[in-house]
All heavy atoms as TSV, in Angstrom:
chain	resi	resn	atom	element	x	y	z
A	1	MET	N	N	145.139	-147.276	-31.453
A	1	MET	CA	C	145.117	-146.519	-30.237
A	1	MET	C	C	143.795	-146.799	-29.513
A	1	MET	O	O	142.739	-146.766	-30.114
A	1	MET	CB	C	145.259	-145.027	-30.572
A	1	MET	CG	C	145.331	-144.154	-29.391
A	1	MET	SD	S	145.976	-142.490	-29.665
A	1	MET	CE	C	145.053	-141.912	-31.044
A	2	LYS	N	N	143.877	-147.084	-28.246
A	2	LYS	CA	C	142.701	-147.316	-27.409
A	2	LYS	C	C	142.326	-146.009	-26.707
A	2	LYS	O	O	143.151	-145.117	-26.550
A	2	LYS	CB	C	142.990	-148.392	-26.356
A	2	LYS	CG	C	143.204	-149.764	-26.940
A	2	LYS	CD	C	141.891	-150.319	-27.421
A	2	LYS	CE	C	142.078	-151.741	-27.922
A	2	LYS	NZ	N	140.870	-152.251	-28.520
A	3	ASN	N	N	141.072	-145.928	-26.252
A	3	ASN	CA	C	140.660	-144.734	-25.530
A	3	ASN	C	C	139.621	-145.073	-24.473
A	3	ASN	O	O	139.017	-146.137	-24.493
A	3	ASN	CB	C	140.140	-143.679	-26.500
A	3	ASN	CG	C	138.823	-144.070	-27.131
A	3	ASN	OD1	O	137.781	-143.997	-26.496
A	3	ASN	ND2	N	138.864	-144.493	-28.392
A	4	LYS	N	N	139.446	-144.128	-23.568
A	4	LYS	CA	C	138.493	-144.277	-22.467
A	4	LYS	C	C	137.309	-143.331	-22.635
A	4	LYS	O	O	136.634	-143.010	-21.662
A	4	LYS	CB	C	139.184	-143.975	-21.138
A	4	LYS	CG	C	140.285	-144.933	-20.774
A	4	LYS	CD	C	140.881	-144.542	-19.441
A	4	LYS	CE	C	142.003	-145.479	-19.060
A	4	LYS	NZ	N	142.634	-145.064	-17.801
A	5	LEU	N	N	137.059	-142.884	-23.843
A	5	LEU	CA	C	136.010	-141.897	-24.077
A	5	LEU	C	C	134.650	-142.378	-23.586
A	5	LEU	O	O	133.962	-141.667	-22.848
A	5	LEU	CB	C	135.949	-141.533	-25.569
A	5	LEU	CG	C	134.853	-140.558	-25.980
A	5	LEU	CD1	C	134.920	-139.269	-25.190
A	5	LEU	CD2	C	134.938	-140.285	-27.476
A	6	LYS	N	N	134.266	-143.568	-23.965
A	6	LYS	CA	C	132.943	-144.073	-23.591
A	6	LYS	C	C	132.802	-144.173	-22.078
A	6	LYS	O	O	131.789	-143.761	-21.511
A	6	LYS	CB	C	132.712	-145.439	-24.245
A	6	LYS	CG	C	131.316	-145.979	-24.057
A	6	LYS	CD	C	131.126	-147.255	-24.859
A	6	LYS	CE	C	129.696	-147.720	-24.863
A	6	LYS	NZ	N	129.508	-148.888	-25.735
A	7	THR	N	N	133.811	-144.696	-21.419
A	7	THR	CA	C	133.775	-144.856	-19.965
A	7	THR	C	C	133.647	-143.502	-19.268
A	7	THR	O	O	132.787	-143.317	-18.408
A	7	THR	CB	C	135.049	-145.572	-19.473
A	7	THR	OG1	O	135.135	-146.839	-20.125
A	7	THR	CG2	C	135.032	-145.770	-17.971
A	8	LEU	N	N	134.496	-142.555	-19.656
A	8	LEU	CA	C	134.473	-141.244	-19.020
A	8	LEU	C	C	133.176	-140.498	-19.326
A	8	LEU	O	O	132.607	-139.831	-18.452
A	8	LEU	CB	C	135.678	-140.413	-19.466
A	8	LEU	CG	C	137.040	-140.916	-18.991
A	8	LEU	CD1	C	138.156	-140.107	-19.624
A	8	LEU	CD2	C	137.132	-140.861	-17.477
A	9	ARG	N	N	132.709	-140.621	-20.549
A	9	ARG	CA	C	131.456	-139.959	-20.949
A	9	ARG	C	C	130.298	-140.465	-20.091
A	9	ARG	O	O	129.509	-139.682	-19.561
A	9	ARG	CB	C	131.184	-140.214	-22.434
A	9	ARG	CG	C	129.848	-139.678	-22.916
A	9	ARG	CD	C	129.622	-139.969	-24.378
A	9	ARG	NE	N	129.596	-141.367	-24.735
A	9	ARG	CZ	C	128.580	-142.199	-24.491
A	9	ARG	NH1	N	127.502	-141.791	-23.862
A	9	ARG	NH2	N	128.639	-143.466	-24.871
A	10	LYS	N	N	130.220	-141.791	-19.926
A	10	LYS	CA	C	129.137	-142.378	-19.139
A	10	LYS	C	C	129.245	-142.009	-17.662
A	10	LYS	O	O	128.238	-141.794	-17.002
A	10	LYS	CB	C	129.113	-143.894	-19.322
A	10	LYS	CG	C	128.573	-144.306	-20.673
A	10	LYS	CD	C	128.408	-145.799	-20.775
A	10	LYS	CE	C	127.660	-146.154	-22.049
A	10	LYS	NZ	N	127.277	-147.564	-22.069
A	11	GLU	N	N	130.469	-141.943	-17.131
A	11	GLU	CA	C	130.660	-141.554	-15.737
A	11	GLU	C	C	130.120	-140.150	-15.481
A	11	GLU	O	O	129.642	-139.851	-14.385
A	11	GLU	CB	C	132.148	-141.603	-15.363
A	11	GLU	CG	C	132.677	-142.996	-15.161
A	11	GLU	CD	C	134.171	-143.017	-14.874
A	11	GLU	OE1	O	134.800	-141.942	-14.759
A	11	GLU	OE2	O	134.725	-144.128	-14.784
A	12	LEU	N	N	130.198	-139.288	-16.497
A	12	LEU	CA	C	129.718	-137.915	-16.371
A	12	LEU	C	C	128.242	-137.775	-16.744
A	12	LEU	O	O	127.690	-136.676	-16.706
A	12	LEU	CB	C	130.565	-136.986	-17.245
A	12	LEU	CG	C	132.030	-136.839	-16.814
A	12	LEU	CD1	C	132.825	-136.089	-17.863
A	12	LEU	CD2	C	132.104	-136.146	-15.467
A	13	GLY	N	N	127.622	-138.894	-17.131
A	13	GLY	CA	C	126.204	-138.875	-17.474
A	13	GLY	C	C	125.903	-138.154	-18.777
A	13	GLY	O	O	124.827	-137.576	-18.931
A	14	LEU	N	N	126.848	-138.193	-19.693
A	14	LEU	CA	C	126.694	-137.511	-20.977
A	14	LEU	C	C	126.321	-138.489	-22.080
A	14	LEU	O	O	126.763	-139.639	-22.083
A	14	LEU	CB	C	128.004	-136.812	-21.359
A	14	LEU	CG	C	128.479	-135.718	-20.413
A	14	LEU	CD1	C	129.916	-135.338	-20.731
A	14	LEU	CD2	C	127.564	-134.517	-20.512
A	15	ARG	N	N	125.529	-138.001	-23.022
A	15	ARG	CA	C	125.214	-138.790	-24.216
A	15	ARG	C	C	126.243	-138.473	-25.292
A	15	ARG	O	O	126.909	-137.428	-25.252
A	15	ARG	CB	C	123.821	-138.429	-24.744
A	15	ARG	CG	C	122.702	-138.680	-23.769
A	15	ARG	CD	C	121.379	-138.160	-24.279
A	15	ARG	NE	N	121.517	-136.734	-24.601
A	15	ARG	CZ	C	120.760	-136.074	-25.474
A	15	ARG	NH1	N	119.797	-136.680	-26.115
A	15	ARG	NH2	N	120.949	-134.789	-25.705
A	16	GLN	N	N	126.363	-139.363	-26.266
A	16	GLN	CA	C	127.263	-139.108	-27.390
A	16	GLN	C	C	126.898	-137.789	-28.058
A	16	GLN	O	O	127.769	-137.005	-28.427
A	16	GLN	CB	C	127.180	-140.250	-28.403
A	16	GLN	CG	C	127.745	-141.542	-27.893
A	16	GLN	CD	C	127.400	-142.725	-28.773
A	16	GLN	OE1	O	126.387	-142.726	-29.454
A	16	GLN	NE2	N	128.244	-143.741	-28.735
A	17	GLU	N	N	125.611	-137.541	-28.180
A	17	GLU	CA	C	125.134	-136.314	-28.811
A	17	GLU	C	C	125.562	-135.075	-28.017
A	17	GLU	O	O	125.896	-134.042	-28.601
A	17	GLU	CB	C	123.614	-136.361	-28.934
A	17	GLU	CG	C	123.036	-135.206	-29.703
A	17	GLU	CD	C	121.535	-135.350	-29.914
A	17	GLU	OE1	O	120.930	-136.350	-29.464
A	17	GLU	OE2	O	120.965	-134.446	-30.532
A	18	ASP	N	N	125.565	-135.169	-26.691
A	18	ASP	CA	C	125.988	-134.048	-25.850
A	18	ASP	C	C	127.447	-133.677	-26.140
A	18	ASP	O	O	127.783	-132.500	-26.292
A	18	ASP	CB	C	125.853	-134.390	-24.361
A	18	ASP	CG	C	124.419	-134.687	-23.941
A	18	ASP	OD1	O	123.488	-134.118	-24.539
A	18	ASP	OD2	O	124.248	-135.507	-23.014
A	19	VAL	N	N	128.295	-134.692	-26.187
A	19	VAL	CA	C	129.719	-134.466	-26.443
A	19	VAL	C	C	129.908	-133.898	-27.845
A	19	VAL	O	O	130.642	-132.919	-28.042
A	19	VAL	CB	C	130.533	-135.770	-26.263
A	19	VAL	CG1	C	131.990	-135.562	-26.611
A	19	VAL	CG2	C	130.396	-136.294	-24.832
A	20	ALA	N	N	129.242	-134.492	-28.813
A	20	ALA	CA	C	129.365	-134.040	-30.200
A	20	ALA	C	C	128.944	-132.587	-30.342
A	20	ALA	O	O	129.664	-131.778	-30.954
A	20	ALA	CB	C	128.524	-134.932	-31.120
A	21	ASN	N	N	127.809	-132.226	-29.780
A	21	ASN	CA	C	127.320	-130.851	-29.874
A	21	ASN	C	C	128.272	-129.864	-29.219
A	21	ASN	O	O	128.527	-128.790	-29.752
A	21	ASN	CB	C	125.927	-130.720	-29.256
A	21	ASN	CG	C	124.863	-131.381	-30.093
A	21	ASN	OD1	O	125.024	-131.612	-31.290
A	21	ASN	ND2	N	123.737	-131.705	-29.467
A	22	GLN	N	N	128.796	-130.227	-28.074
A	22	GLN	CA	C	129.707	-129.340	-27.348
A	22	GLN	C	C	130.993	-129.090	-28.129
A	22	GLN	O	O	131.553	-128.001	-28.076
A	22	GLN	CB	C	130.030	-129.949	-25.977
A	22	GLN	CG	C	130.848	-129.065	-25.088
A	22	GLN	CD	C	130.125	-127.821	-24.634
A	22	GLN	OE1	O	128.913	-127.820	-24.470
A	22	GLN	NE2	N	130.854	-126.743	-24.435
A	23	LEU	N	N	131.450	-130.112	-28.863
A	23	LEU	CA	C	132.730	-130.001	-29.563
A	23	LEU	C	C	132.589	-129.660	-31.041
A	23	LEU	O	O	133.584	-129.502	-31.738
A	23	LEU	CB	C	133.521	-131.306	-29.401
A	23	LEU	CG	C	133.863	-131.654	-27.958
A	23	LEU	CD1	C	134.602	-132.972	-27.891
A	23	LEU	CD2	C	134.669	-130.560	-27.298
A	24	GLY	N	N	131.360	-129.564	-31.517
A	24	GLY	CA	C	131.153	-129.180	-32.910
A	24	GLY	C	C	131.473	-130.270	-33.912
A	24	GLY	O	O	131.924	-129.988	-35.020
A	25	VAL	N	N	131.256	-131.521	-33.517
A	25	VAL	CA	C	131.451	-132.654	-34.430
A	25	VAL	C	C	130.145	-133.437	-34.494
A	25	VAL	O	O	129.209	-133.157	-33.761
A	25	VAL	CB	C	132.615	-133.580	-33.978
A	25	VAL	CG1	C	133.930	-132.827	-33.968
A	25	VAL	CG2	C	132.343	-134.193	-32.610
A	26	THR	N	N	130.098	-134.441	-35.352
A	26	THR	CA	C	128.886	-135.250	-35.459
A	26	THR	C	C	128.898	-136.364	-34.416
A	26	THR	O	O	129.950	-136.750	-33.904
A	26	THR	CB	C	128.760	-135.889	-36.853
A	26	THR	OG1	O	129.830	-136.819	-37.034
A	26	THR	CG2	C	128.774	-134.837	-37.956
A	27	ARG	N	N	127.714	-136.860	-34.120
A	27	ARG	CA	C	127.596	-138.011	-33.211
A	27	ARG	C	C	128.337	-139.205	-33.792
A	27	ARG	O	O	128.942	-139.993	-33.060
A	27	ARG	CB	C	126.115	-138.335	-32.993
A	27	ARG	CG	C	125.889	-139.483	-32.047
A	27	ARG	CD	C	124.408	-139.639	-31.693
A	27	ARG	NE	N	124.201	-140.905	-31.033
A	27	ARG	CZ	C	123.752	-142.002	-31.648
A	27	ARG	NH1	N	123.407	-141.966	-32.912
A	27	ARG	NH2	N	123.612	-143.127	-30.981
A	28	GLN	N	N	128.328	-139.331	-35.117
A	28	GLN	CA	C	129.029	-140.434	-35.773
A	28	GLN	C	C	130.534	-140.378	-35.494
A	28	GLN	O	O	131.185	-141.420	-35.369
A	28	GLN	CB	C	128.757	-140.423	-37.284
A	28	GLN	CG	C	127.359	-140.866	-37.662
A	28	GLN	CD	C	126.284	-139.812	-37.391
A	28	GLN	OE1	O	126.569	-138.640	-37.206
A	28	GLN	NE2	N	125.031	-140.242	-37.349
A	29	THR	N	N	131.081	-139.173	-35.386
A	29	THR	CA	C	132.503	-139.033	-35.058
A	29	THR	C	C	132.772	-139.572	-33.664
A	29	THR	O	O	133.744	-140.315	-33.456
A	29	THR	CB	C	132.934	-137.554	-35.154
A	29	THR	OG1	O	132.746	-137.106	-36.500
A	29	THR	CG2	C	134.391	-137.374	-34.753
A	30	ILE	N	N	131.916	-139.230	-32.714
A	30	ILE	CA	C	132.090	-139.716	-31.343
A	30	ILE	C	C	131.950	-141.236	-31.297
A	30	ILE	O	O	132.745	-141.924	-30.645
A	30	ILE	CB	C	131.075	-139.048	-30.389
A	30	ILE	CG1	C	131.239	-137.527	-30.399
A	30	ILE	CG2	C	131.201	-139.608	-28.974
A	30	ILE	CD1	C	132.620	-137.023	-30.024
A	31	ILE	N	N	130.981	-141.777	-32.026
A	31	ILE	CA	C	130.799	-143.237	-32.103
A	31	ILE	C	C	132.055	-143.893	-32.659
A	31	ILE	O	O	132.540	-144.890	-32.114
A	31	ILE	CB	C	129.577	-143.594	-32.969
A	31	ILE	CG1	C	128.286	-143.169	-32.270
A	31	ILE	CG2	C	129.548	-145.088	-33.304
A	31	ILE	CD1	C	127.054	-143.217	-33.161
A	32	ALA	N	N	132.603	-143.350	-33.738
A	32	ALA	CA	C	133.794	-143.927	-34.364
A	32	ALA	C	C	134.992	-143.892	-33.424
A	32	ALA	O	O	135.759	-144.863	-33.344
A	32	ALA	CB	C	134.110	-143.191	-35.665
A	33	ILE	N	N	135.158	-142.805	-32.695
A	33	ILE	CA	C	136.270	-142.717	-31.738
A	33	ILE	C	C	136.084	-143.751	-30.628
A	33	ILE	O	O	137.018	-144.479	-30.284
A	33	ILE	CB	C	136.384	-141.296	-31.151
A	33	ILE	CG1	C	136.760	-140.289	-32.242
A	33	ILE	CG2	C	137.426	-141.264	-30.023
A	33	ILE	CD1	C	136.653	-138.835	-31.811
A	34	GLU	N	N	134.875	-143.831	-30.079
A	34	GLU	CA	C	134.614	-144.790	-28.997
A	34	GLU	C	C	134.849	-146.228	-29.439
A	34	GLU	O	O	135.271	-147.064	-28.632
A	34	GLU	CB	C	133.171	-144.652	-28.504
A	34	GLU	CG	C	132.931	-143.417	-27.681
A	34	GLU	CD	C	131.543	-143.345	-27.077
A	34	GLU	OE1	O	130.678	-144.190	-27.395
A	34	GLU	OE2	O	131.316	-142.430	-26.285
A	35	ASN	N	N	134.584	-146.524	-30.694
A	35	ASN	CA	C	134.744	-147.890	-31.209
A	35	ASN	C	C	136.112	-148.143	-31.821
A	35	ASN	O	O	136.315	-149.149	-32.501
A	35	ASN	CB	C	133.641	-148.194	-32.226
A	35	ASN	CG	C	132.283	-148.289	-31.575
A	35	ASN	OD1	O	132.142	-148.803	-30.475
A	35	ASN	ND2	N	131.276	-147.783	-32.249
A	36	ASP	N	N	137.052	-147.229	-31.569
A	36	ASP	CA	C	138.425	-147.356	-32.078
A	36	ASP	C	C	138.482	-147.472	-33.592
A	36	ASP	O	O	139.366	-148.125	-34.150
A	36	ASP	CB	C	139.148	-148.539	-31.418
A	36	ASP	CG	C	139.280	-148.378	-29.919
A	36	ASP	OD1	O	139.533	-147.248	-29.458
A	36	ASP	OD2	O	139.124	-149.381	-29.196
A	37	LYS	N	N	137.536	-146.834	-34.276
A	37	LYS	CA	C	137.506	-146.847	-35.740
A	37	LYS	C	C	138.118	-145.575	-36.324
A	37	LYS	O	O	138.338	-145.474	-37.515
A	37	LYS	CB	C	136.062	-146.963	-36.255
A	37	LYS	CG	C	135.318	-148.166	-35.745
A	37	LYS	CD	C	135.648	-149.384	-36.524
A	37	LYS	CE	C	134.739	-150.521	-36.102
A	37	LYS	NZ	N	135.396	-151.792	-36.128
A	38	TYR	N	N	138.333	-144.577	-35.461
A	38	TYR	CA	C	138.835	-143.281	-35.909
A	38	TYR	C	C	139.702	-142.677	-34.822
A	38	TYR	O	O	139.300	-142.620	-33.658
A	38	TYR	CB	C	137.657	-142.348	-36.216
A	38	TYR	CG	C	138.038	-140.925	-36.537
A	38	TYR	CD1	C	138.652	-140.600	-37.734
A	38	TYR	CD2	C	137.770	-139.900	-35.636
A	38	TYR	CE1	C	139.001	-139.292	-38.035
A	38	TYR	CE2	C	138.108	-138.582	-35.925
A	38	TYR	CZ	C	138.723	-138.294	-37.120
A	38	TYR	OH	O	139.065	-136.993	-37.420
A	39	ASN	N	N	140.907	-142.251	-35.200
A	39	ASN	CA	C	141.786	-141.541	-34.285
A	39	ASN	C	C	141.602	-140.052	-34.535
A	39	ASN	O	O	141.829	-139.579	-35.650
A	39	ASN	CB	C	143.249	-141.937	-34.507
A	39	ASN	CG	C	143.526	-143.347	-34.065
A	39	ASN	OD1	O	142.933	-143.839	-33.117
A	39	ASN	ND2	N	144.423	-144.015	-34.760
A	40	PRO	N	N	141.184	-139.317	-33.520
A	40	PRO	CA	C	140.924	-137.895	-33.727
A	40	PRO	C	C	142.201	-137.102	-33.983
A	40	PRO	O	O	143.297	-137.557	-33.653
A	40	PRO	CB	C	140.281	-137.469	-32.405
A	40	PRO	CG	C	140.862	-138.406	-31.409
A	40	PRO	CD	C	141.003	-139.713	-32.139
A	41	THR	N	N	142.013	-135.926	-34.541
A	41	THR	CA	C	143.149	-135.025	-34.693
A	41	THR	C	C	143.636	-134.626	-33.317
A	41	THR	O	O	142.912	-134.785	-32.314
A	41	THR	CB	C	142.733	-133.751	-35.453
A	41	THR	OG1	O	141.750	-133.053	-34.671
A	41	THR	CG2	C	142.189	-134.067	-36.840
A	42	LEU	N	N	144.823	-134.103	-33.252
A	42	LEU	CA	C	145.360	-133.645	-31.971
A	42	LEU	C	C	144.457	-132.570	-31.379
A	42	LEU	O	O	144.178	-132.577	-30.171
A	42	LEU	CB	C	146.783	-133.113	-32.151
A	42	LEU	CG	C	147.470	-132.596	-30.900
A	42	LEU	CD1	C	147.505	-133.651	-29.804
A	42	LEU	CD2	C	148.865	-132.118	-31.238
A	43	GLU	N	N	143.962	-131.676	-32.211
A	43	GLU	CA	C	143.072	-130.619	-31.728
A	43	GLU	C	C	141.806	-131.202	-31.095
A	43	GLU	O	O	141.412	-130.802	-29.988
A	43	GLU	CB	C	142.686	-129.688	-32.879
A	43	GLU	CG	C	141.768	-128.569	-32.450
A	43	GLU	CD	C	141.380	-127.640	-33.590
A	43	GLU	OE1	O	141.749	-127.897	-34.753
A	43	GLU	OE2	O	140.686	-126.652	-33.303
A	44	LEU	N	N	141.180	-132.165	-31.762
A	44	LEU	CA	C	139.971	-132.774	-31.229
A	44	LEU	C	C	140.274	-133.582	-29.969
A	44	LEU	O	O	139.514	-133.559	-29.005
A	44	LEU	CB	C	139.282	-133.646	-32.275
A	44	LEU	CG	C	137.980	-134.330	-31.845
A	44	LEU	CD1	C	136.973	-133.319	-31.288
A	44	LEU	CD2	C	137.375	-135.100	-33.013
A	45	ALA	N	N	141.396	-134.276	-29.948
A	45	ALA	CA	C	141.785	-135.037	-28.753
A	45	ALA	C	C	141.952	-134.107	-27.556
A	45	ALA	O	O	141.511	-134.417	-26.445
A	45	ALA	CB	C	143.085	-135.805	-29.015
A	46	MET	N	N	142.552	-132.950	-27.781
A	46	MET	CA	C	142.750	-131.988	-26.700
A	46	MET	C	C	141.418	-131.402	-26.240
A	46	MET	O	O	141.191	-131.217	-25.041
A	46	MET	CB	C	143.721	-130.897	-27.139
A	46	MET	CG	C	145.138	-131.430	-27.337
A	46	MET	SD	S	146.276	-130.195	-27.966
A	46	MET	CE	C	146.626	-129.319	-26.456
A	47	LYS	N	N	140.518	-131.128	-27.178
A	47	LYS	CA	C	139.197	-130.615	-26.824
A	47	LYS	C	C	138.409	-131.648	-26.021
A	47	LYS	O	O	137.743	-131.310	-25.047
A	47	LYS	CB	C	138.411	-130.229	-28.076
A	47	LYS	CG	C	138.892	-128.950	-28.724
A	47	LYS	CD	C	138.074	-128.648	-29.971
A	47	LYS	CE	C	138.515	-127.370	-30.644
A	47	LYS	NZ	N	137.717	-127.092	-31.865
A	48	LEU	N	N	138.491	-132.916	-26.445
A	48	LEU	CA	C	137.812	-133.986	-25.714
A	48	LEU	C	C	138.343	-134.092	-24.292
A	48	LEU	O	O	137.571	-134.174	-23.333
A	48	LEU	CB	C	137.996	-135.328	-26.430
A	48	LEU	CG	C	137.101	-135.603	-27.612
A	48	LEU	CD1	C	137.644	-136.764	-28.440
A	48	LEU	CD2	C	135.686	-135.910	-27.143
A	49	ALA	N	N	139.659	-134.087	-24.150
A	49	ALA	CA	C	140.270	-134.199	-22.828
A	49	ALA	C	C	139.854	-133.030	-21.941
A	49	ALA	O	O	139.489	-133.221	-20.780
A	49	ALA	CB	C	141.787	-134.274	-22.957
A	50	ARG	N	N	139.892	-131.834	-22.475
A	50	ARG	CA	C	139.509	-130.649	-21.700
A	50	ARG	C	C	138.036	-130.733	-21.284
A	50	ARG	O	O	137.694	-130.480	-20.132
A	50	ARG	CB	C	139.760	-129.391	-22.523
A	50	ARG	CG	C	139.517	-128.113	-21.739
A	50	ARG	CD	C	139.864	-126.882	-22.531
A	50	ARG	NE	N	141.299	-126.852	-22.800
A	50	ARG	CZ	C	141.835	-126.344	-23.894
A	50	ARG	NH1	N	141.077	-125.821	-24.828
A	50	ARG	NH2	N	143.132	-126.345	-24.073
A	51	PHE	N	N	137.175	-131.120	-22.234
A	51	PHE	CA	C	135.746	-131.216	-21.952
A	51	PHE	C	C	135.453	-132.267	-20.881
A	51	PHE	O	O	134.592	-132.080	-20.034
A	51	PHE	CB	C	134.982	-131.537	-23.238
A	51	PHE	CG	C	133.503	-131.678	-23.055
A	51	PHE	CD1	C	132.721	-130.587	-22.713
A	51	PHE	CD2	C	132.888	-132.901	-23.222
A	51	PHE	CE1	C	131.342	-130.715	-22.535
A	51	PHE	CE2	C	131.521	-133.045	-23.053
A	51	PHE	CZ	C	130.744	-131.934	-22.708
A	52	LEU	N	N	136.194	-133.377	-20.905
A	52	LEU	CA	C	135.983	-134.465	-19.948
A	52	LEU	C	C	136.833	-134.301	-18.687
A	52	LEU	O	O	136.867	-135.200	-17.841
A	52	LEU	CB	C	136.270	-135.809	-20.626
A	52	LEU	CG	C	135.351	-136.141	-21.795
A	52	LEU	CD1	C	135.850	-137.375	-22.532
A	52	LEU	CD2	C	133.912	-136.333	-21.329
A	53	ASP	N	N	137.523	-133.170	-18.570
A	53	ASP	CA	C	138.342	-132.845	-17.408
A	53	ASP	C	C	139.387	-133.917	-17.119
A	53	ASP	O	O	139.510	-134.432	-16.001
A	53	ASP	CB	C	137.459	-132.612	-16.175
A	53	ASP	CG	C	138.209	-131.926	-15.046
A	53	ASP	OD1	O	139.141	-131.160	-15.349
A	53	ASP	OD2	O	137.875	-132.171	-13.873
A	54	THR	N	N	140.125	-134.258	-18.163
A	54	THR	CA	C	141.204	-135.244	-18.032
A	54	THR	C	C	142.342	-134.807	-18.942
A	54	THR	O	O	142.312	-133.722	-19.514
A	54	THR	CB	C	140.687	-136.664	-18.387
A	54	THR	OG1	O	141.687	-137.619	-18.033
A	54	THR	CG2	C	140.315	-136.801	-19.844
A	55	THR	N	N	143.353	-135.644	-19.068
A	55	THR	CA	C	144.468	-135.348	-19.968
A	55	THR	C	C	144.354	-136.198	-21.221
A	55	THR	O	O	143.686	-137.239	-21.223
A	55	THR	CB	C	145.816	-135.648	-19.292
A	55	THR	OG1	O	145.893	-137.053	-19.029
A	55	THR	CG2	C	145.982	-134.862	-17.994
A	56	VAL	N	N	145.026	-135.766	-22.263
A	56	VAL	CA	C	145.048	-136.542	-23.502
A	56	VAL	C	C	145.664	-137.909	-23.229
A	56	VAL	O	O	145.176	-138.929	-23.711
A	56	VAL	CB	C	145.825	-135.796	-24.614
A	56	VAL	CG1	C	146.020	-136.674	-25.839
A	56	VAL	CG2	C	145.107	-134.512	-24.995
A	57	GLU	N	N	146.713	-137.935	-22.408
A	57	GLU	CA	C	147.402	-139.188	-22.100
A	57	GLU	C	C	146.510	-140.155	-21.338
A	57	GLU	O	O	146.628	-141.371	-21.504
A	57	GLU	CB	C	148.677	-138.919	-21.294
A	57	GLU	CG	C	149.750	-138.203	-22.056
A	57	GLU	CD	C	149.566	-136.678	-22.068
A	57	GLU	OE1	O	148.603	-136.152	-21.449
A	57	GLU	OE2	O	150.373	-136.002	-22.698
A	58	GLU	N	N	145.641	-139.631	-20.494
A	58	GLU	CA	C	144.719	-140.471	-19.746
A	58	GLU	C	C	143.579	-140.977	-20.639
A	58	GLU	O	O	143.126	-142.108	-20.523
A	58	GLU	CB	C	144.140	-139.714	-18.545
A	58	GLU	CG	C	143.183	-140.505	-17.708
A	58	GLU	CD	C	143.801	-141.675	-16.968
A	58	GLU	OE1	O	145.026	-141.662	-16.707
A	58	GLU	OE2	O	143.065	-142.625	-16.669
A	59	LEU	N	N	143.147	-140.128	-21.558
A	59	LEU	CA	C	142.024	-140.452	-22.439
A	59	LEU	C	C	142.417	-141.438	-23.542
A	59	LEU	O	O	141.661	-142.334	-23.869
A	59	LEU	CB	C	141.479	-139.156	-23.050
A	59	LEU	CG	C	140.220	-139.249	-23.897
A	59	LEU	CD1	C	139.065	-139.885	-23.151
A	59	LEU	CD2	C	139.829	-137.851	-24.383
A	60	PHE	N	N	143.618	-141.267	-24.100
A	60	PHE	CA	C	144.079	-142.110	-25.206
A	60	PHE	C	C	145.369	-142.833	-24.828
A	60	PHE	O	O	146.275	-142.232	-24.257
A	60	PHE	CB	C	144.339	-141.264	-26.461
A	60	PHE	CG	C	143.109	-140.591	-26.985
A	60	PHE	CD1	C	142.797	-139.291	-26.625
A	60	PHE	CD2	C	142.255	-141.273	-27.844
A	60	PHE	CE1	C	141.646	-138.678	-27.101
A	60	PHE	CE2	C	141.108	-140.658	-28.331
A	60	PHE	CZ	C	140.809	-139.352	-27.948
A	61	GLN	N	N	145.445	-144.130	-25.158
A	61	GLN	CA	C	146.644	-144.914	-24.887
A	61	GLN	C	C	147.093	-145.619	-26.173
A	61	GLN	O	O	146.258	-146.190	-26.887
A	61	GLN	CB	C	146.380	-145.988	-23.825
A	61	GLN	CG	C	145.920	-145.468	-22.485
A	61	GLN	CD	C	144.436	-145.222	-22.435
A	61	GLN	OE1	O	143.651	-145.969	-23.002
A	61	GLN	NE2	N	144.038	-144.164	-21.777
A	62	LEU	N	N	148.381	-145.572	-26.419
A	62	LEU	CA	C	148.939	-146.299	-27.553
A	62	LEU	C	C	148.959	-147.780	-27.233
A	62	LEU	O	O	149.255	-148.188	-26.122
A	62	LEU	CB	C	150.369	-145.840	-27.851
A	62	LEU	CG	C	150.515	-144.468	-28.474
A	62	LEU	CD1	C	152.003	-144.107	-28.599
A	62	LEU	CD2	C	149.852	-144.411	-29.835
A	63	GLU	N	N	148.631	-148.584	-28.227
A	63	GLU	CA	C	148.697	-150.035	-28.041
A	63	GLU	C	C	150.115	-150.495	-28.350
A	63	GLU	O	O	150.787	-149.951	-29.202
A	63	GLU	CB	C	147.732	-150.730	-29.005
A	63	GLU	CG	C	146.289	-150.456	-28.682
A	63	GLU	CD	C	145.378	-151.212	-29.627
A	63	GLU	OE1	O	145.132	-150.719	-30.728
A	63	GLU	OE2	O	144.919	-152.284	-29.226
A	64	ASN	N	N	150.538	-151.526	-27.653
A	64	ASN	CA	C	151.883	-152.085	-27.905
A	64	ASN	C	C	151.843	-153.045	-29.053
A	64	ASN	O	O	150.954	-153.705	-29.355
A	64	ASN	CB	C	152.397	-152.789	-26.669
A	64	ASN	CG	C	152.697	-151.795	-25.559
A	64	ASN	OD1	O	152.965	-150.629	-25.840
A	64	ASN	ND2	N	152.638	-152.233	-24.337
């Protein structure tokens, strides 16, 4: 699964640490998601989308 987390985070001027602190996860979790090494739980995906003011579908895309 691909995602736009890094792009959207940077557009909002946020650091990985800012996102991690806001959502109660580690910076390493945010790094892993951005590098497509970890697919978040549905709950975390929804929290990320809400925090970044987007939808889960916009933030994450299934690869063909």
